[in-house]
C-alpha positions in Angstrom: -3.9 -22.8 4.8 -0.3 -24.2 4.7 -0.5 -23.3 0.6 -0.7 -19.2 1.9 2.5 -19.4 4.2 4.2 -22.2 0.9 2.9 -20.0 -1.7 4.3 -16.1 0.0 7.2 -18.5 1.4 8.2 -19.0 -2.4 7.3 -16.2 -3.4 10.0 -14.6 -0.7 13.0 -16.8 -1.8 12.5 -16.4 -5.6 12.6 -12.8 -5.3 15.4 -12.3 -3.0 17.4 -14.8 -5.3 16.8 -12.2 -7.9 18.0 -9.1 -6.6 20.7 -11.2 -4.8 22.3 -12.2 -7.7 22.3 -8.9 -9.2 23.8 -7.2 -6.2 26.6 -9.4 -6.0 27.5 -8.8 -9.8 26.7 -5.3 -9.6 29.9 -3.6 -10.4 30.0 0.7 -11.0 32.2 1.4 -14.7 35.0 3.6 -13.9 34.4 7.8 -13.8 36.8 8.1 -17.0 35.0 11.2 -18.1 33.3 13.9 -16.0 30.6 15.3 -18.5 28.4 18.4 -17.5 25.8 17.9 -14.9 22.6 20.8 -15.5 20.9 20.0 -11.2 17.4 20.8 -11.5 15.5 21.8 -8.7 11.7 22.5 -9.0 10.2 24.5 -5.9 6.8 25.6 -5.0 6.7 27.4 -2.6 9.6 25.1 -0.5 10.4 25.9 2.7 12.9 23.2 2.7 14.2 24.2 -0.2 17.6 26.1 1.3 18.2 22.6 2.2 18.4 21.3 -1.3 20.4 23.8 -2.5 23.2 23.5 0.1 23.3 19.5 -0.9 23.3 20.1 -4.5 26.6 22.9 -3.7 27.9 20.1 -1.6 28.2 17.6 -3.9 31.7 16.7 -5.5 31.1 16.4 -8.0 33.5 18.7 -9.6 31.6 19.5 -12.9 27.7 21.0 -12.1 25.6 23.7 -13.0 22.6 24.0 -10.6 19.1 25.8 -11.6 16.3 26.6 -8.8 13.0 26.3 -11.2 10.9 28.0 -9.1 6.9 29.4 -8.9 4.8 31.8 -6.4 6.6 34.0 -4.0 10.6 34.2 -5.4 13.3 32.6 -3.5 16.2 33.5 -1.5 18.7 31.6 -2.9 22.8 32.3 -3.2 25.2 30.9 -5.8 22.4 29.6 -8.6 20.7 30.2 -11.6 17.2 31.3 -10.6 14.3 31.0 -13.1 10.8 32.0 -11.6 8.0 32.4 -12.2 5.1 34.2 -10.2 2.2 32.4 -12.0 2.2 28.1 -11.2 2.9 26.4 -14.1 3.4 23.2 -13.2 6.4 21.1 -12.7 6.1 20.0 -16.0 6.1 22.5 -17.9 8.6 24.6 -16.1 11.1 21.7 -15.7 10.6 21.5 -19.5 11.7 25.0 -20.1 14.5 24.8 -17.2 15.8 22.3 -19.3 16.9 24.3 -22.6 18.7 26.4 -20.7 20.7 24.5 -18.9 23.6 23.0 -20.5 24.4 20.2 -19.1 25.2 16.9 -21.0 23.4 15.3 -18.1 20.5 16.1 -15.8 20.1 15.5 -12.4 16.4 16.7 -11.2 15.8 16.5 -7.3 12.6 17.9 -5.3 13.0 20.8 -3.5 12.3 18.5 -0.4 15.1 16.2 -1.2 18.9 15.6 0.2 21.9 14.4 -2.1 24.5 12.6 0.1 27.6 14.4 -1.4 29.6 11.3 -3.4 25.3 10.6 -5.2 26.9 12.6 -9.2 30.0 10.4 -8.7 27.9 7.4 -8.4 25.9 7.9 -10.7 27.6 9.4 -13.4 29.6 6.4 -14.6 26.9 4.6 -16.2 26.1 6.6 -18.5 27.0 4.9 -21.8 24.9 4.3 -25.0 21.7 2.6 -24.4 21.6 4.0 -20.8 18.4 6.8 -20.1 18.0 7.2 -17.0 20.1 6.4 -13.6 18.0 6.1 -10.1 20.2 6.8 -6.8 18.3 4.7 -4.3 15.7 6.9 -1.8 15.0 6.8 2.0 13.2 9.4 4.4 14.7 12.6 5.7 12.3 12.7 8.9 12.3 9.1 9.8 11.0 11.1 13.8 7.3 9.7 13.7 5.5 5.9 12.8 3.8 7.1 10.0 6.9 8.5 8.5 9.1 5.1 10.0 6.2 3.2 7.7 7.3 4.9 4.5 11.0 3.9 5.2 9.9 0.3 5.1 8.1 0.6 2.1 11.2 2.1 0.9 13.1 -0.3 1.4 10.0 -2.5 0.1 11.1 -0.7 -3.0 14.9 -0.6 -3.6 14.3 -4.9 -3.4 12.5 -4.8 -5.8 14.6 -2.3 -7.9 16.9 -4.6 -7.3 14.4 -7.6 -9.1 14.3 -5.8 -11.7 16.9 -4.9 -12.2 18.2 -8.5 -12.9 16.1 -8.2 -16.2 18.5 -5.4 -17.3 16.4 -2.5 -16.4 13.9 -0.3 -14.2 10.5 -0.2 -15.3 9.9 3.6 -13.1 11.6 5.8 -11.0 10.7 8.2 -8.5 11.5 11.8 -9.6 12.3 12.9 -6.1 15.5 12.4 -7.4 17.1 11.1 -11.0 19.5 11.6 -13.2 18.8 11.1 -16.6 20.4 11.7 -20.7 19.5 15.4 -21.6 19.5 13.1 -25.4 17.2 10.2 -24.0 14.7 13.1 -22.3 14.3 15.3 -25.4 14.0 12.5 -27.6 11.0 11.2 -25.6 9.6 14.7 -25.2 10.8 15.2 -21.6 7.5 15.8 -18.8 4.4 14.9 -19.7 1.8 17.6 -18.3 0.1 14.2 -15.6 -0.4 13.9 -12.2 3.1 11.4 -11.6 5.2 13.4 -14.9 8.2 10.0 -13.3 6.2 7.2 -14.0 5.0 8.0 -17.4 8.3 9.6 -18.5 10.0 5.7 -17.4 7.5 3.9 -19.3 8.0 5.7 -22.9 11.7 5.0 -21.9 11.5 1.2 -21.5 9.0 0.7 -24.6 11.5 2.5 -26.8 14.0 0.2 -26.1 16.1 2.6 -23.1 17.7 1.4 -20.5 16.9 2.7 -16.6 19.6 1.7 -14.4 19.5 1.4 -10.2 22.5 2.1 -8.1 21.8 1.8 -3.9 24.7 3.0 -3.1 23.9 6.6 -4.5 21.6 8.4 -2.2 18.8 10.8 -1.9 16.7 11.2 1.3 13.0 13.1 0.7 11.1 14.8 3.3 8.0 12.5 3.5 4.0 13.3 5.5 4.2 13.3 9.3 0.6 13.4 9.1 -2.0 11.2 7.9 -4.1 13.6 6.1 -1.2 15.0 3.9 -0.7 11.1 3.9 -3.3 10.8 1.9 -3.5 13.0 0.3 0.1 11.9 -1.5 -1.2 9.0 -1.8 -4.5 9.7 -3.6 -2.8 11.5 -5.9 0.0 9.0 -6.4 -3.1 6.7 -7.2 -4.4 8.5 -9.2 -1.7 9.0 -11.6 -0.6 5.0 -11.6 -4.3 4.7 -13.2 -3.7 7.1 -15.5 0.1 5.7 -16.4 -1.4 2.2 -16.8 -4.6 3.2 -18.9 -1.5 5.3 -20.9 1.1 2.9 -21.0 -1.1 -0.7 -20.2 0.2 -2.8 -23.8 3.7 -2.0 -22.3 3.0 -2.2 -18.7 1.2 -6.5 -19.9 3.7 -7.3 -22.4 7.2 -6.4 -19.6 8.5 -9.4 -17.4 9.6 -7.4 -14.5 5.7 -5.9 -14.0 4.1 -9.5 -14.5 6.9 -11.2 -11.9 5.8 -8.8 -9.3 2.0 -8.4 -10.2 0.7 -11.4 -11.4 1.8 -13.9 -8.2 0.5 -11.8 -6.1 -2.5 -11.0 -8.3 -3.0 -14.8 -8.6 -2.4 -15.3 -4.8 -4.9 -12.5 -3.5 -7.7 -14.3 -6.2 -7.1 -17.0 -4.8 -7.7 -16.4 -1.1 -10.3 -14.2 -1.8 -12.4 -16.9 -3.8 -12.0 -19.4 -0.5 -13.2 -16.3 1.5 -16.2 -16.2 -0.6 -16.6 -19.3 -0.9 -17.4 -19.7 2.0 -19.7 -17.0 2.4 -20.8 -16.9 -1.3 -21.7 -20.5 -2.0 -21.9 -22.5 1.5 -23.8 -20.7 4.2 -26.9 -19.2 1.3 -26.8 -23.5 0.9 -27.2 -24.2 4.7 -29.6 -21.5 5.5 -32.0 -22.7 2.6 -31.9 -25.6 3.4 -32.3 -25.3 7.2 -35.1 -23.5 6.7 -37.0 -25.5 4.5 -36.7 -28.8 7.0 -36.7 -26.6 10.1 -39.1 -24.2 11.5 -37.5 -20.3 11.1 -36.8 -20.3 14.8 -34.7 -23.0 14.8 -33.0 -22.4 11.8 -31.9 -19.2 13.0 -30.5 -21.0 16.5 -28.1 -23.3 13.8 -27.1 -21.1 12.3 -25.7 -19.0 15.2 -24.2 -22.6 15.9 -22.7 -22.6 12.3 -21.4 -18.8 12.7 -18.7 -20.1 15.3 -16.2 -22.4 13.1 -17.4 -19.6 9.9 -15.7 -16.5 11.7 -12.4 -19.4 12.5 -11.9 -19.6 9.0 -11.8 -16.3 8.7 -9.5 -16.0 11.4 -7.5 -18.8 10.5 -7.3 -17.3 6.7 -6.3 -13.9 7.9 -3.6 -15.0 10.5 -2.5 -17.7 7.8 -2.4 -14.4 5.5 -0.3 -11.4 7.2 1.6 -13.9 9.0 2.7 -15.1 5.7 3.1 -11.4 4.6 5.3 -10.3 7.3 8.0 -13.5 6.6 7.8 -12.8 2.6 8.0 -8.9 3.6 10.7 -9.6 6.2 12.4 -12.0 3.8 11.9 -9.6 0.4 13.8 -6.7 2.7 16.1 -8.7 4.6 19.6 -6.4 2.2 17.9 -3.4 3.6 17.5 -3.4 6.6 19.4 -1.3 9.4 18.4 -2.7 11.8 16.1 -4.7 14.6 13.6 -2.5 15.0 12.7 -2.3 11.4 12.0 -6.1 11.8 9.5 -5.0 14.4 7.5 -2.3 12.7 7.2 -5.2 9.7 3.7 -6.1 12.0 2.6 -2.6 11.6 3.0 -2.3 8.0 1.9 -5.6 7.7 -1.5 -5.3 9.1 -2.3 -1.4 9.2 -0.4 0.3 6.8 -0.2 -1.5 3.6 -4.2 -2.0 3.7 -4.8 1.3 4.4 -2.2 2.5 1.2 -4.3 0.4 -0.6 -7.2 1.6 0.4 -6.0 5.5 -0.7 -4.7 4.1 -4.3 -7.5 2.4 -5.2 -10.0 5.3 -4.2 -7.4 7.7 -6.4 -7.4 5.1 -9.2 -10.8 5.1 -9.3 -10.7 9.2 -9.6 -8.4 9.0 -12.2 -10.9 6.5 -14.1 -13.9 8.8 -13.3 -11.7 11.8 -15.0 -10.3 9.3 -18.2 -14.2 8.0 -19.1 -15.6 11.6 -18.8 -12.8 13.1 -20.5 -11.8 15.4 -17.7 -7.8 16.4 -18.1 -5.0 14.1 -16.2 -3.2 17.3 -14.1 -5.3 20.0 -12.8 -3.5 22.1 -10.7 -6.1 23.7 -8.3 -6.4 19.4 -7.0 -3.0 19.6 -6.2 
């Protein structure tokens, strides 16, 4: 089982070196000009909207306008432009319409359950130059009050580490729409938000496939409210899994040719295939062969007795592989996220994260992905607002 641990550790060290080298060399350009930034906040009956508006007003960037794009109940907000529709059109359509009214050279999209640090725009704007379509801040959990939201916080640390690795290749290949700064020119040139389940991943793929760059600044921070119940979490991640599948099916040529995607997906995929193949070999080949031999040479009663005894080393094999995979995964996660961790408590949480949270997340994503494949096959629309 040593090869399992060695493989996970080798991946962790390789990823860590890539991220460390990029972060060490990262130098934010000076803020030499201050173009107008339009802050667009979409909301559908969101109770956190007042906090998002207050956060947008508190940003220390000197030239900004704030547009609240609301659907459903008319919100009570002041000091901002309110674009309200009592009929739900969907986030993508509403924001595309709002961009036509926005005047900014840079568009900063911020969800209604998100707040930004006061210097976020001041740190993001200097990165915009020729060829840069968008700049992503680091996103963290605003409501780390339950075990679930703390585990999601660890996930954010992992994603931030992966973003640093992606930047070693010059650009991200995705971003999260809860807080993202986008060049107005690039946004319009690439057709804006599509009406799909996760419009941010889709737009990012179109940008990078066309040769534009998406940059990352881990020192600009936005904080978003995450699901604090398992039911809400399952609903969110099922939707994300569904949207990720649609995005991959649409842009699979881009993803399969992209070095970041290959670097992240293929080593893990090969590793899990190797582990899975080893376990399948134990049951699919070894156990049936031994069973047939014993039944042929002995009585059924004697064969059952011997197979019961053989189950002991088989369980030990599974336990050994499971223990090796779990221990190696925890160590891998701890190494990759080292630069992002803020406390020893986070390190202790890596055990339930790897042993429980991550497998549950994968299963929920898989459920959403399978539903997307079924919808694609049956030619159903990607986005059905009645489901979200």
